[in-house]
N, CA, C, O and the ligand as a Tripos MOL2 file, in Angstrom:
@<TRIPOS>MOLECULE
protein
  237   235    60     0     0
PROTEIN
NO_CHARGES

@<TRIPOS>ATOM
      1 N         102.4440   84.3320  107.3350 N.3       1 MET1
      2 CA        102.9500   85.2500  106.3070 C.3       1 MET1
      3 C         102.8740   84.5900  104.9270 C.2       1 MET1
      4 O         103.1630   83.4020  104.7850 O.2       1 MET1
      5 N         102.4950   85.3430  103.9470 N.am      2 ASP2
      6 CA        102.3550   84.7980  102.6000 C.3       2 ASP2
      7 C         103.6700   84.8390  101.8240 C.2       2 ASP2
      8 O         104.4920   85.7390  101.9970 O.2       2 ASP2
      9 N         103.8360   83.8570  100.9830 N.am      3 ALA3
     10 CA        104.9770   83.8230  100.0740 C.3       3 ALA3
     11 C         104.4760   83.2300   98.7710 C.2       3 ALA3
     12 O         103.3640   82.7070   98.7070 O.2       3 ALA3
     13 N         105.2850   83.3090   97.7480 N.am      4 LYS4
     14 CA        104.8910   82.7220   96.4770 C.3       4 LYS4
     15 C         105.6370   81.4100   96.2880 C.2       4 LYS4
     16 O         106.8560   81.3490   96.4450 O.2       4 LYS4
     17 N         104.9030   80.3700   95.9520 N.am      5 CYS5
     18 CA        105.5270   79.0660   95.7810 C.3       5 CYS5
     19 C         106.4390   79.0710   94.5510 C.2       5 CYS5
     20 O         106.0440   79.5060   93.4700 O.2       5 CYS5
     21 N         107.6700   78.5750   94.7410 N.am      6 VAL6
     22 CA        108.6080   78.5440   93.6130 C.3       6 VAL6
     23 C         108.2700   77.4240   92.6470 C.2       6 VAL6
     24 O         108.7590   77.4010   91.5170 O.2       6 VAL6
     25 N         107.4420   76.5050   93.0840 N.am      7 ASN7
     26 CA        107.1240   75.3310   92.2770 C.3       7 ASN7
     27 C         105.8920   75.5600   91.4040 C.2       7 ASN7
     28 O         105.9440   75.3610   90.1910 O.2       7 ASN7
     29 N         104.7890   75.9760   92.0170 N.am      8 CYS8
     30 CA        103.5320   76.0860   91.2700 C.3       8 CYS8
     31 C         103.0560   77.5410   91.1470 C.2       8 CYS8
     32 O         102.0200   77.8050   90.5360 O.2       8 CYS8
     33 N         103.8090   78.4780   91.7230 N.am      9 ASN9
     34 CA        103.4940   79.9080   91.6280 C.3       9 ASN9
     35 C         102.2130   80.3250   92.3410 C.2       9 ASN9
     36 O         101.7260   81.4410   92.1630 O.2       9 ASN9
     37 N         101.6840   79.4310   93.1350 N.am     10 MET10
     38 CA        100.5110   79.7920   93.9160 C.3      10 MET10
     39 C         100.9550   80.3190   95.2760 C.2      10 MET10
     40 O         102.1440   80.3750   95.5890 O.2      10 MET10
     41 N          99.9570   80.7040   96.0730 N.am     11 ARG11
     42 CA        100.2840   81.2510   97.3840 C.3      11 ARG11
     43 C         100.7990   80.1540   98.3160 C.2      11 ARG11
     44 O         100.1450   79.1320   98.5230 O.2      11 ARG11
     45 N         101.9740   80.3890   98.8670 N.am     12 ALA12
     46 CA        102.5410   79.4670   99.8400 C.3      12 ALA12
     47 C         102.5950   80.1760  101.1870 C.2      12 ALA12
     48 O         102.3570   81.3800  101.2790 O.2      12 ALA12
     49 N         102.9040   79.4270  102.2090 N.am     13 GLU13
     50 CA        102.9700   80.0230  103.5310 C.3      13 GLU13
     51 C         104.3700   80.0080  104.0820 C.2      13 GLU13
     52 O         105.0800   79.0070  103.9870 O.2      13 GLU13
     53 N         104.7670   81.1260  104.6610 N.am     14 PHE14
     54 CA        106.0670   81.2090  105.3090 C.3      14 PHE14
     55 C         105.8700   81.0220  106.7960 C.2      14 PHE14
     56 O         105.2560   81.8520  107.4660 O.2      14 PHE14
     57 N         106.3920   79.9340  107.3020 N.am     15 ASN15
     58 CA        106.3240   79.6440  108.7260 C.3      15 ASN15
     59 C         107.5590   80.2320  109.4040 C.2      15 ASN15
     60 O         108.6650   79.7060  109.2860 O.2      15 ASN15
     61 N         107.3430   81.3290  110.1120 N.am     16 ILE16
     62 CA        108.4720   82.0420  110.6980 C.3      16 ILE16
     63 C         109.1640   81.2120  111.7870 C.2      16 ILE16
     64 O         110.3910   81.2170  111.8920 O.2      16 ILE16
     65 N         108.3790   80.5080  112.5870 N.am     17 GLU17
     66 CA        108.9670   79.7180  113.6690 C.3      17 GLU17
     67 C         109.8870   78.6200  113.1640 C.2      17 GLU17
     68 O         110.9510   78.3740  113.7300 O.2      17 GLU17
     69 N         109.4630   77.9650  112.0910 N.am     18 GLU18
     70 CA        110.2770   76.8830  111.5390 C.3      18 GLU18
     71 C         111.1950   77.3620  110.4300 C.2      18 GLU18
     72 O         112.0360   76.6100  109.9380 O.2      18 GLU18
     73 N         111.0290   78.6240  110.0380 N.am     19 ASN19
     74 CA        111.8300   79.2010  108.9610 C.3      19 ASN19
     75 C         111.6860   78.3980  107.6720 C.2      19 ASN19
     76 O         112.6630   78.1130  106.9800 O.2      19 ASN19
     77 N         110.4460   78.0450  107.3720 N.am     20 LYS20
     78 CA        110.1940   77.1900  106.2130 C.3      20 LYS20
     79 C         109.0560   77.7380  105.3700 C.2      20 LYS20
     80 O         108.1390   78.3890  105.8700 O.2      20 LYS20
     81 N         109.1420   77.4550  104.0780 N.am     21 ILE21
     82 CA        108.0450   77.7720  103.1660 C.3      21 ILE21
     83 C         107.2890   76.4800  102.8850 C.2      21 ILE21
     84 O         107.8830   75.4710  102.5060 O.2      21 ILE21
     85 N         105.9940   76.5230  103.0710 N.am     22 THR22
     86 CA        105.2050   75.3440  102.7410 C.3      22 THR22
     87 C         104.0820   75.7340  101.7860 C.2      22 THR22
     88 O         103.4440   76.7760  101.9400 O.2      22 THR22
     89 N         103.8570   74.8760  100.8030 N.am     23 CYS23
     90 CA        102.7790   75.0950   99.8460 C.3      23 CYS23
     91 C         101.7990   73.9410   99.9620 C.2      23 CYS23
     92 O         102.1590   72.7790   99.7760 O.2      23 CYS23
     93 N         100.5670   74.2770  100.2690 N.am     24 LYS24
     94 CA         99.5650   73.2250  100.4380 C.3      24 LYS24
     95 C          99.1790   72.6020   99.1010 C.2      24 LYS24
     96 O          98.7860   71.4380   99.0340 O.2      24 LYS24
     97 N          99.2960   73.3840   98.0550 N.am     25 ARG25
     98 CA         98.8470   72.9420   96.7480 C.3      25 ARG25
     99 C          99.7340   71.8360   96.1660 C.2      25 ARG25
    100 O          99.2320   70.8040   95.7210 O.2      25 ARG25
    101 N         101.0530   72.0550   96.1700 N.am     26 CYS26
    102 CA        101.9580   71.0650   95.5680 C.3      26 CYS26
    103 C         102.8080   70.3680   96.6140 C.2      26 CYS26
    104 O         103.7210   69.6160   96.2710 O.2      26 CYS26
    105 N         102.5140   70.6160   97.9110 N.am     27 LYS27
    106 CA        103.1980   69.9600   99.0240 C.3      27 LYS27
    107 C         104.6840   70.3180   99.1050 C.2      27 LYS27
    108 O         105.4900   69.5590   99.6440 O.2      27 LYS27
    109 N         105.0210   71.4650   98.5720 N.am     28 LEU28
    110 CA        106.4030   71.9260   98.6680 C.3      28 LEU28
    111 C         106.7210   72.2930  100.1160 C.2      28 LEU28
    112 O         105.9030   72.8920  100.8140 O.2      28 LEU28
    113 N         107.9110   71.9260  100.5490 N.am     29 GLU29
    114 CA        108.3590   72.3230  101.8810 C.3      29 GLU29
    115 C         109.8590   72.5330  101.8430 C.2      29 GLU29
    116 O         110.6250   71.5710  101.7770 O.2      29 GLU29
    117 N         110.2800   73.7910  101.8830 N.am     30 ILE30
    118 CA        111.7140   74.0710  101.8170 C.3      30 ILE30
    119 C         112.0940   75.1190  102.8520 C.2      30 ILE30
    120 O         111.2660   75.9150  103.2940 O.2      30 ILE30
    121 N         113.3540   75.0980  103.2230 N.am     31 ASP31
    122 CA        113.8790   76.1150  104.1390 C.3      31 ASP31
    123 C         113.8450   77.4770  103.4690 C.2      31 ASP31
    124 O         113.9110   77.5950  102.2450 O.2      31 ASP31
    125 N         113.7420   78.4850  104.2940 N.am     32 TYR32
    126 CA        113.6580   79.8450  103.7540 C.3      32 TYR32
    127 C         114.8860   80.1980  102.9170 C.2      32 TYR32
    128 O         114.7620   80.8370  101.8730 O.2      32 TYR32
    129 N         116.0720   79.7840  103.3710 N.am     33 ASP33
    130 CA        117.3020   80.0710  102.6160 C.3      33 ASP33
    131 C         117.2550   79.4390  101.2240 C.2      33 ASP33
    132 O         117.6260   80.0640  100.2300 O.2      33 ASP33
    133 N         116.7880   78.1770  101.1730 N.am     34 ASP34
    134 CA        116.6600   77.4990   99.8840 C.3      34 ASP34
    135 C         115.6290   78.2030   99.0070 C.2      34 ASP34
    136 O         115.7950   78.3280   97.7940 O.2      34 ASP34
    137 N         114.5740   78.6510   99.6510 N.am     35 TYR35
    138 CA        113.5190   79.3570   98.9410 C.3      35 TYR35
    139 C         114.0690   80.6030   98.2560 C.2      35 TYR35
    140 O         113.7890   80.8610   97.0850 O.2      35 TYR35
    141 N         114.8610   81.3760   99.0140 N.am     36 ILE36
    142 CA        115.4520   82.5910   98.4510 C.3      36 ILE36
    143 C         116.3700   82.2470   97.2780 C.2      36 ILE36
    144 O         116.3570   82.9200   96.2470 O.2      36 ILE36
    145 N         117.1690   81.1870   97.4530 N.am     37 GLU37
    146 CA        118.0660   80.7620   96.3800 C.3      37 GLU37
    147 C         117.2850   80.3960   95.1120 C.2      37 GLU37
    148 O         117.6520   80.7830   94.0030 O.2      37 GLU37
    149 N         116.2060   79.6440   95.3050 N.am     38 GLN38
    150 CA        115.4100   79.2280   94.1480 C.3      38 GLN38
    151 C         114.7150   80.4100   93.4910 C.2      38 GLN38
    152 O         114.5660   80.4550   92.2700 O.2      38 GLN38
    153 N         114.2920   81.3640   94.3080 N.am     39 MET39
    154 CA        113.6820   82.5650   93.7680 C.3      39 MET39
    155 C         114.6810   83.3490   92.9140 C.2      39 MET39
    156 O         114.3470   83.8690   91.8500 O.2      39 MET39
    157 N         115.9010   83.4140   93.4100 N.am     40 LYS40
    158 CA        116.9670   84.1180   92.6640 C.3      40 LYS40
    159 C         117.2210   83.4280   91.3320 C.2      40 LYS40
    160 O         117.3260   84.0780   90.2920 O.2      40 LYS40
    161 N         117.3200   82.0890   91.3770 N.am     41 GLU41
    162 CA        117.5600   81.3330   90.1480 C.3      41 GLU41
    163 C         116.4320   81.5330   89.1560 C.2      41 GLU41
    164 O         116.6620   81.6930   87.9570 O.2      41 GLU41
    165 N         115.2040   81.5230   89.6720 N.am     42 LYS42
    166 CA        114.0380   81.7270   88.8170 C.3      42 LYS42
    167 C         114.0840   83.0990   88.1510 C.2      42 LYS42
    168 O         113.8210   83.2350   86.9560 O.2      42 LYS42
    169 N         114.4180   84.0950   88.9360 N.am     43 ALA43
    170 CA        114.4960   85.4550   88.4110 C.3      43 ALA43
    171 C         115.5820   85.5580   87.3490 C.2      43 ALA43
    172 O         115.4070   86.2290   86.3320 O.2      43 ALA43
    173 N         116.7100   84.8860   87.5960 N.am     44 ALA44
    174 CA        117.8130   84.9130   86.6350 C.3      44 ALA44
    175 C         117.4120   84.2220   85.3430 C.2      44 ALA44
    176 O         117.7290   84.6970   84.2530 O.2      44 ALA44
    177 N         116.7150   83.0990   85.4670 N.am     45 THR45
    178 CA        116.2570   82.3650   84.2900 C.3      45 THR45
    179 C         115.2750   83.2040   83.4830 C.2      45 THR45
    180 O         115.3640   83.2610   82.2570 O.2      45 THR45
    181 N         114.3550   83.8410   84.1560 N.am     46 LEU46
    182 CA        113.3850   84.6930   83.4790 C.3      46 LEU46
    183 C         114.0800   85.8410   82.7560 C.2      46 LEU46
    184 O         113.7120   86.1980   81.6370 O.2      46 LEU46
    185 N         115.0860   86.4110   83.4070 N.am     47 ALA47
    186 CA        115.8260   87.5150   82.7960 C.3      47 ALA47
    187 C         116.5520   87.0330   81.5490 C.2      47 ALA47
    188 O         116.5990   87.7400   80.5420 O.2      47 ALA47
    189 N         117.1270   85.8130   81.6130 N.am     48 ASP48
    190 CA        117.8080   85.2390   80.4540 C.3      48 ASP48
    191 C         116.8350   85.0280   79.3080 C.2      48 ASP48
    192 O         117.1270   85.3720   78.1630 O.2      48 ASP48
    193 N         115.6880   84.4660   79.6190 N.am     49 ASP49
    194 CA        114.6690   84.2280   78.6010 C.3      49 ASP49
    195 C         114.2510   85.5380   77.9380 C.2      49 ASP49
    196 O         114.1180   85.6230   76.7170 O.2      49 ASP49
    197 N         114.0530   86.5260   78.7490 N.am     50 PHE50
    198 CA        113.6380   87.8160   78.2320 C.3      50 PHE50
    199 C         114.7160   88.3830   77.3190 C.2      50 PHE50
    200 O         114.4310   88.8990   76.2390 O.2      50 PHE50
    201 N         115.9650   88.2750   77.7770 N.am     51 GLN51
    202 CA        117.1000   88.7900   77.0080 C.3      51 GLN51
    203 C         117.1900   88.1050   75.6450 C.2      51 GLN51
    204 O         117.3640   88.7770   74.6290 O.2      51 GLN51
    205 N         117.0720   86.7660   75.6120 N.am     52 SER52
    206 CA        117.2480   86.0530   74.3450 C.3      52 SER52
    207 C         116.0710   86.3260   73.4080 C.2      52 SER52
    208 O         116.2730   86.4520   72.2000 O.2      52 SER52
    209 N         114.8560   86.4190   73.9290 N.am     53 SER53
    210 CA        113.7320   86.7090   73.0370 C.3      53 SER53
    211 C         113.8390   88.1510   72.5230 C.2      53 SER53
    212 O         113.4500   88.4470   71.3930 O.2      53 SER53
    213 N         114.3550   89.0100   73.3410 N.am     54 TRP54
    214 CA        114.5810   90.3950   72.9430 C.3      54 TRP54
    215 C         115.5800   90.4400   71.7940 C.2      54 TRP54
    216 O         115.3730   91.1430   70.8050 O.2      54 TRP54
    217 N         116.6860   89.6670   71.9370 N.am     55 ASN55
    218 CA        117.7220   89.6470   70.9070 C.3      55 ASN55
    219 C         117.2050   89.0800   69.5900 C.2      55 ASN55
    220 O         117.5540   89.5700   68.5170 O.2      55 ASN55
    221 N         116.3640   88.0360   69.6770 N.am     56 ARG56
    222 CA        115.8230   87.4220   68.4590 C.3      56 ARG56
    223 C         114.9750   88.3950   67.6570 C.2      56 ARG56
    224 O         114.8890   88.2990   66.4320 O.2      56 ARG56
    225 N         114.3530   89.3290   68.3570 N.am     57 ARG57
    226 CA        113.5070   90.2730   67.6490 C.3      57 ARG57
    227 C         114.3290   91.3580   66.9640 C.2      57 ARG57
    228 O         113.7930   92.1740   66.2130 O.2      57 ARG57
    229 N         115.6190   91.3590   67.2240 N.am     58 GLY58
    230 CA        116.5110   92.2380   66.4920 C.3      58 GLY58
    231 C         116.5770   93.6700   66.9730 C.2      58 GLY58
    232 O         117.0160   94.5630   66.2480 O.2      58 GLY58
    233 N         116.1460   93.8800   68.1760 N.am     59 PHE59
    234 CA        116.2570   95.2300   68.7010 C.3      59 PHE59
    235 C         117.5890   95.4380   69.3960 C.2      59 PHE59
    236 O         117.8580   96.5270   69.9020 O.2      59 PHE59
    237 ZN        103.3080   75.0570   95.2750 Zn       60 ZN60
@<TRIPOS>BOND
     1     1     2 1
     2     2     3 1
     3     3     4 2
     4     3     5 am
     5     5     6 1
     6     6     7 1
     7     7     8 2
     8     7     9 am
     9     9    10 1
    10    10    11 1
    11    11    12 2
    12    11    13 am
    13    13    14 1
    14    14    15 1
    15    15    16 2
    16    15    17 am
    17    17    18 1
    18    18    19 1
    19    19    20 2
    20    19    21 am
    21    21    22 1
    22    22    23 1
    23    23    24 2
    24    23    25 am
    25    25    26 1
    26    26    27 1
    27    27    28 2
    28    27    29 am
    29    29    30 1
    30    30    31 1
    31    31    32 2
    32    31    33 am
    33    33    34 1
    34    34    35 1
    35    35    36 2
    36    35    37 am
    37    37    38 1
    38    38    39 1
    39    39    40 2
    40    39    41 am
    41    41    42 1
    42    42    43 1
    43    43    44 2
    44    43    45 am
    45    45    46 1
    46    46    47 1
    47    47    48 2
    48    47    49 am
    49    49    50 1
    50    50    51 1
    51    51    52 2
    52    51    53 am
    53    53    54 1
    54    54    55 1
    55    55    56 2
    56    55    57 am
    57    57    58 1
    58    58    59 1
    59    59    60 2
    60    59    61 am
    61    61    62 1
    62    62    63 1
    63    63    64 2
    64    63    65 am
    65    65    66 1
    66    66    67 1
    67    67    68 2
    68    67    69 am
    69    69    70 1
    70    70    71 1
    71    71    72 2
    72    71    73 am
    73    73    74 1
    74    74    75 1
    75    75    76 2
    76    75    77 am
    77    77    78 1
    78    78    79 1
    79    79    80 2
    80    79    81 am
    81    81    82 1
    82    82    83 1
    83    83    84 2
    84    83    85 am
    85    85    86 1
    86    86    87 1
    87    87    88 2
    88    87    89 am
    89    89    90 1
    90    90    91 1
    91    91    92 2
    92    91    93 am
    93    93    94 1
    94    94    95 1
    95    95    96 2
    96    95    97 am
    97    97    98 1
    98    98    99 1
    99    99   100 2
   100    99   101 am
   101   101   102 1
   102   102   103 1
   103   103   104 2
   104   103   105 am
   105   105   106 1
   106   106   107 1
   107   107   108 2
   108   107   109 am
   109   109   110 1
   110   110   111 1
   111   111   112 2
   112   111   113 am
   113   113   114 1
   114   114   115 1
   115   115   116 2
   116   115   117 am
   117   117   118 1
   118   118   119 1
   119   119   120 2
   120   119   121 am
   121   121   122 1
   122   122   123 1
   123   123   124 2
   124   123   125 am
   125   125   126 1
   126   126   127 1
   127   127   128 2
   128   127   129 am
   129   129   130 1
   130   130   131 1
   131   131   132 2
   132   131   133 am
   133   133   134 1
   134   134   135 1
   135   135   136 2
   136   135   137 am
   137   137   138 1
   138   138   139 1
   139   139   140 2
   140   139   141 am
   141   141   142 1
   142   142   143 1
   143   143   144 2
   144   143   145 am
   145   145   146 1
   146   146   147 1
   147   147   148 2
   148   147   149 am
   149   149   150 1
   150   150   151 1
   151   151   152 2
   152   151   153 am
   153   153   154 1
   154   154   155 1
   155   155   156 2
   156   155   157 am
   157   157   158 1
   158   158   159 1
   159   159   160 2
   160   159   161 am
   161   161   162 1
   162   162   163 1
   163   163   164 2
   164   163   165 am
   165   165   166 1
   166   166   167 1
   167   167   168 2
   168   167   169 am
   169   169   170 1
   170   170   171 1
   171   171   172 2
   172   171   173 am
   173   173   174 1
   174   174   175 1
   175   175   176 2
   176   175   177 am
   177   177   178 1
   178   178   179 1
   179   179   180 2
   180   179   181 am
   181   181   182 1
   182   182   183 1
   183   183   184 2
   184   183   185 am
   185   185   186 1
   186   186   187 1
   187   187   188 2
   188   187   189 am
   189   189   190 1
   190   190   191 1
   191   191   192 2
   192   191   193 am
   193   193   194 1
   194   194   195 1
   195   195   196 2
   196   195   197 am
   197   197   198 1
   198   198   199 1
   199   199   200 2
   200   199   201 am
   201   201   202 1
   202   202   203 1
   203   203   204 2
   204   203   205 am
   205   205   206 1
   206   206   207 1
   207   207   208 2
   208   207   209 am
   209   209   210 1
   210   210   211 1
   211   211   212 2
   212   211   213 am
   213   213   214 1
   214   214   215 1
   215   215   216 2
   216   215   217 am
   217   217   218 1
   218   218   219 1
   219   219   220 2
   220   219   221 am
   221   221   222 1
   222   222   223 1
   223   223   224 2
   224   223   225 am
   225   225   226 1
   226   226   227 1
   227   227   228 2
   228   227   229 am
   229   229   230 1
   230   230   231 1
   231   231   232 2
   232   231   233 am
   233   233   234 1
   234   234   235 1
   235   235   236 2
@<TRIPOS>SUBSTRUCTURE
     1 MET1         2 RESIDUE 1 A MET
     2 ASP2         6 RESIDUE 1 A ASP
     3 ALA3        10 RESIDUE 1 A ALA
     4 LYS4        14 RESIDUE 1 A LYS
     5 CYS5        18 RESIDUE 1 A CYS
     6 VAL6        22 RESIDUE 1 A VAL
     7 ASN7        26 RESIDUE 1 A ASN
     8 CYS8        30 RESIDUE 1 A CYS
     9 ASN9        34 RESIDUE 1 A ASN
    10 MET10       38 RESIDUE 1 A MET
    11 ARG11       42 RESIDUE 1 A ARG
    12 ALA12       46 RESIDUE 1 A ALA
    13 GLU13       50 RESIDUE 1 A GLU
    14 PHE14       54 RESIDUE 1 A PHE
    15 ASN15       58 RESIDUE 1 A ASN
    16 ILE16       62 RESIDUE 1 A ILE
    17 GLU17       66 RESIDUE 1 A GLU
    18 GLU18       70 RESIDUE 1 A GLU
    19 ASN19       74 RESIDUE 1 A ASN
    20 LYS20       78 RESIDUE 1 A LYS
    21 ILE21       82 RESIDUE 1 A ILE
    22 THR22       86 RESIDUE 1 A THR
    23 CYS23       90 RESIDUE 1 A CYS
    24 LYS24       94 RESIDUE 1 A LYS
    25 ARG25       98 RESIDUE 1 A ARG
    26 CYS26      102 RESIDUE 1 A CYS
    27 LYS27      106 RESIDUE 1 A LYS
    28 LEU28      110 RESIDUE 1 A LEU
    29 GLU29      114 RESIDUE 1 A GLU
    30 ILE30      118 RESIDUE 1 A ILE
    31 ASP31      122 RESIDUE 1 A ASP
    32 TYR32      126 RESIDUE 1 A TYR
    33 ASP33      130 RESIDUE 1 A ASP
    34 ASP34      134 RESIDUE 1 A ASP
    35 TYR35      138 RESIDUE 1 A TYR
    36 ILE36      142 RESIDUE 1 A ILE
    37 GLU37      146 RESIDUE 1 A GLU
    38 GLN38      150 RESIDUE 1 A GLN
    39 MET39      154 RESIDUE 1 A MET
    40 LYS40      158 RESIDUE 1 A LYS
    41 GLU41      162 RESIDUE 1 A GLU
    42 LYS42      166 RESIDUE 1 A LYS
    43 ALA43      170 RESIDUE 1 A ALA
    44 ALA44      174 RESIDUE 1 A ALA
    45 THR45      178 RESIDUE 1 A THR
    46 LEU46      182 RESIDUE 1 A LEU
    47 ALA47      186 RESIDUE 1 A ALA
    48 ASP48      190 RESIDUE 1 A ASP
    49 ASP49      194 RESIDUE 1 A ASP
    50 PHE50      198 RESIDUE 1 A PHE
    51 GLN51      202 RESIDUE 1 A GLN
    52 SER52      206 RESIDUE 1 A SER
    53 SER53      210 RESIDUE 1 A SER
    54 TRP54      214 RESIDUE 1 A TRP
    55 ASN55      218 RESIDUE 1 A ASN
    56 ARG56      222 RESIDUE 1 A ARG
    57 ARG57      226 RESIDUE 1 A ARG
    58 GLY58      230 RESIDUE 1 A GLY
    59 PHE59      234 RESIDUE 1 A PHE
    60 ZN60       237 GROUP 0 **** ****
């Protein structure tokens, strides 16, 4: 199963049997739960960035 690497944003692999995300490109290997947590944090950070740049433009 495909997943997106939280580290390099390339295609990573979700190993269902081991419940792990592995990325061949940057050698990332994390548990699925950690992966979800990091994805959430990334999304929150992106939302914050968007919000602050939006505010700077004065809209
Ligand atoms: Zn990666």
